[in-house]
N, C-alpha and C positions, 0 to 999 in steps of 0.2 A: 794567407792575409781577410781578414775582415773584407765583406762587400761593403761596412757602412763608416770602415775607417782611411783615416785622410793621414797619408803618411808624412806628407812635409807641413801637419799645419800644428801653429802652435798658435795660443790665444795672446790678445795684447796684455792680457796679466801676466799671463807666464814669460813673455818677451820682456817685461820691465821689472822683473822680480832677477830675472837672469842678467838683465844688462847692471840691473841696482848691487849683486854680487861680486861681478865684474868689476866695475868699477872701488867698491867697498870689499875690501878678499876678510875682514873683520871683523863684519855685517853678524855671523852667525855664533861667530864667539858669546859677541855684545849679545846678542838676544838672550842666549844662554846664560851669560852673568847674569841682566838682568828679572833674568824670569826667577835664576834661582835668588835672587833678594828678598822678591817680594814672596814668589809659591812654594820652592823646593826648601820644606822645614822640617825636621823634626818633629812629630807628637811628641809630647809628653804624656803620658799617660795620665797620670793623675793631672794634670790642667784639664784634661779633656774629660775628664771625669767632673769632676769639681765644674766646669760649661754646663755639661747633662745635667747635670742634678741644678744647678741652678733656674732653670727651663721652669715656665710657670703655666700652667695645666692653666687652655683655652676654651670657652665656654664652645659647645658646639656649635649655636650658630652666633657669631660675630658680633652680628649687625643688631644683636636683641636688644630690648629696652628695660631686663631685669638688673637691678643693681645702681640706675641712673637717677640722680637725685629727683628726676623730674615723673618718675612715675611713679603712677598712685596705688 
């Protein structure tokens, strides 16, 4: 065992999560379902290429005044 290890210590956050999972066993499945709804999407190569092609080139210094209507 490591000199710095605390064998029977669990943080308050870990205790809270463990209690929450014990009270609601379907929690992880619901989280995965929510993640799949928003984040786990298949990329369509043509749509991604269109998105990248639609980008507008940015000036080297974005706060510059060239092209501003009030610049001389």
